[in-house]
C-alpha positions in Angstrom: 9.5 -36.9 -47.3 12.1 -39.6 -46.8 11.3 -42.7 -48.8 10.0 -45.8 -46.8 12.1 -47.9 -49.1 15.5 -47.7 -47.4 17.5 -50.9 -47.5 18.1 -52.9 -44.3 21.7 -53.1 -43.0 22.2 -56.7 -44.3 22.0 -55.4 -47.9 25.0 -53.1 -47.3 26.9 -56.1 -45.8 25.9 -58.2 -48.8 27.0 -55.5 -51.2 30.3 -54.9 -49.4 30.3 -51.1 -48.9 28.0 -48.1 -48.4 27.3 -46.2 -51.6 24.4 -44.3 -53.2 23.6 -46.7 -56.0 22.8 -49.9 -54.1 20.1 -48.0 -52.1 18.8 -46.5 -55.4 18.4 -49.9 -56.9 16.7 -51.2 -53.8 14.2 -48.3 -53.9 13.7 -48.8 -57.6 12.9 -52.5 -57.1 10.5 -51.9 -54.3 8.6 -49.2 -56.2 8.4 -51.5 -59.3 7.0 -54.3 -57.2 4.4 -51.9 -55.7 3.4 -50.7 -59.1 3.0 -54.2 -60.5 1.3 -55.5 -57.4 3.8 -58.4 -56.8 5.6 -59.8 -53.8 9.3 -60.5 -53.4 10.0 -63.4 -55.8 10.6 -66.7 -54.1 11.0 -68.9 -57.2 11.0 -68.0 -60.9 8.1 -65.8 -61.8 9.4 -62.2 -61.9 12.1 -60.9 -64.2 14.4 -57.9 -64.3 16.2 -56.7 -67.4 18.8 -54.1 -66.4 20.0 -51.7 -69.1 23.3 -51.2 -67.4 26.7 -52.1 -68.8 30.0 -52.7 -67.1 32.9 -50.5 -66.1 30.7 -47.8 -64.5 30.1 -47.7 -60.8 26.3 -47.3 -61.1 26.0 -51.1 -61.6 25.8 -51.3 -57.8 22.1 -50.7 -58.5 21.8 -54.3 -59.5 22.7 -55.6 -56.0 19.9 -53.3 -54.6 17.5 -54.6 -57.2 18.2 -58.2 -56.3 17.9 -57.6 -52.6 14.6 -55.8 -53.0 12.9 -58.1 -55.5 14.3 -61.6 -55.1 14.9 -61.5 -58.8 18.5 -62.7 -58.5 21.2 -63.5 -60.9 21.6 -67.0 -59.5 17.9 -67.8 -60.2 18.4 -66.5 -63.8 15.8 -63.7 -63.1 18.2 -60.8 -63.7 19.8 -60.1 -67.1 21.7 -57.2 -68.5 21.6 -55.5 -71.9 25.0 -53.9 -71.7 23.5 -50.6 -73.0 25.2 -48.5 -70.4 21.9 -46.9 -69.3 20.7 -46.2 -65.8 17.4 -48.1 -66.1 15.8 -51.4 -65.7 12.6 -53.1 -66.8 10.6 -55.2 -64.2 8.3 -57.8 -65.7 5.8 -60.3 -64.5 4.0 -62.6 -67.0 0.6 -61.8 -65.5 1.0 -58.3 -64.0 2.8 -56.6 -66.9 6.0 -54.6 -67.1 7.4 -51.3 -66.0 10.6 -49.4 -66.8 12.4 -47.3 -64.2 15.2 -44.9 -65.2 17.2 -42.3 -63.3 16.2 -38.8 -64.2 19.1 -36.9 -65.8 18.5 -33.8 -63.7 18.7 -35.9 -60.6 22.0 -37.4 -61.8 23.4 -34.0 -62.6 22.6 -32.7 -59.1 23.9 -35.8 -57.3 27.2 -35.6 -59.2 28.0 -32.4 -57.3 28.2 -34.2 -54.0 31.5 -34.6 -52.2 31.3 -38.4 -52.5 32.0 -38.3 -56.2 35.1 -36.0 -55.7 36.7 -39.0 -53.9 35.4 -41.6 -56.4 36.8 -39.7 -59.4 40.2 -39.8 -57.7 40.0 -43.6 -57.6 39.2 -43.8 -53.9 37.0 -46.9 -53.1 33.6 -46.3 -51.4 34.7 -48.3 -48.3 37.6 -45.9 -47.9 35.4 -42.7 -48.0 34.4 -41.3 -44.6 31.1 -42.7 -43.4 29.7 -39.2 -42.8 30.3 -38.3 -46.5 28.6 -41.3 -47.9 25.8 -41.3 -45.4 25.1 -37.7 -46.1 24.5 -38.5 -49.8 22.5 -41.6 -49.0 20.2 -39.6 -46.7 19.9 -36.7 -49.2 18.7 -39.2 -51.9 16.3 -40.8 -49.5 14.7 -37.4 -48.8 13.9 -36.7 -52.4 10.4 -37.5 -53.9 10.3 -40.6 -56.1 9.4 -38.5 -59.1 12.6 -36.5 -58.7 14.7 -39.6 -58.8 12.9 -41.8 -61.3 11.3 -41.6 -64.7 8.6 -44.3 -64.8 7.1 -45.8 -68.0 4.7 -48.7 -68.3 5.8 -51.2 -70.9 2.7 -52.7 -72.6 3.5 -55.6 -74.9 6.9 -56.2 -73.3 7.8 -59.8 -73.8 10.5 -61.7 -71.9 11.3 -65.3 -72.7 13.4 -67.0 -70.0 15.8 -69.7 -70.9 14.1 -73.1 -70.4 15.6 -74.9 -67.5 16.9 -78.5 -67.8 18.5 -81.0 -65.5 20.1 -82.9 -68.4 23.8 -83.2 -68.2 26.6 -85.3 -69.7 30.2 -86.1 -68.6 32.9 -84.5 -70.6 34.9 -87.3 -72.3 38.1 -85.4 -71.7 38.0 -84.0 -68.1 35.3 -86.2 -66.7 33.3 -83.3 -65.3 29.5 -82.9 -65.8 28.3 -80.3 -68.3 24.7 -79.3 -68.9 23.7 -80.5 -72.3 23.1 -77.1 -74.0 26.9 -76.4 -73.5 28.2 -79.8 -74.8 30.4 -79.7 -77.8 31.7 -82.5 -79.9 35.4 -83.4 -80.5 36.4 -86.4 -82.5 32.8 -87.6 -82.2 32.8 -87.5 -78.4 31.0 -85.1 -76.0 33.3 -82.5 -74.4 32.9 -79.3 -72.4 33.7 -76.0 -74.0 37.2 -75.6 -72.4 38.2 -79.1 -73.6 36.8 -78.5 -77.0 39.2 -75.6 -77.7 36.1 -73.5 -78.6 36.4 -69.8 -77.6 33.0 -68.2 -77.3 32.7 -64.6 -78.3 31.6 -62.5 -75.3 28.0 -61.2 -75.7 28.2 -57.4 -75.5 25.8 -55.0 -76.9 
């Protein structure tokens, strides 16, 4: 049976192209919300920890997750572990947490599709014939949820969001506002990170 959780057209426009992984993320997010009994997040009460990394095309899943759940990067509700895994944990402080991962057998079967022949040659999704991409998207939508996803409840999962603050200070060098947790000191005066000369180490795991 085709899944009822197919993304609306605006999600493809937001994402920028048609591909299989944005719809997979959308479906994953919808299923997680159903399992936890939560609605699409309007404010700041539902969190997603994506186990994806960077430099692999499956990260398109995150746009689908955001579109489905409202747990957006801009609201600080979506974070990433940089583990390079095809999974995400969905957590609500009162409803609990659940982890969805893509089944390896499903990934193996999907990789045989013509779409990936083009992608491995460096052809962008928007340049692949609509019929090729749409065939793959529809094939995935016709698979049972249990074929696509491994689902695990996460009892005891704890997520502590960064505490929000409106406090900010003008950088004594460039005159731009900086939120206080990012203020540095140079010659006894408050400065932003670029003006301080401080080079933070990128957080990669």
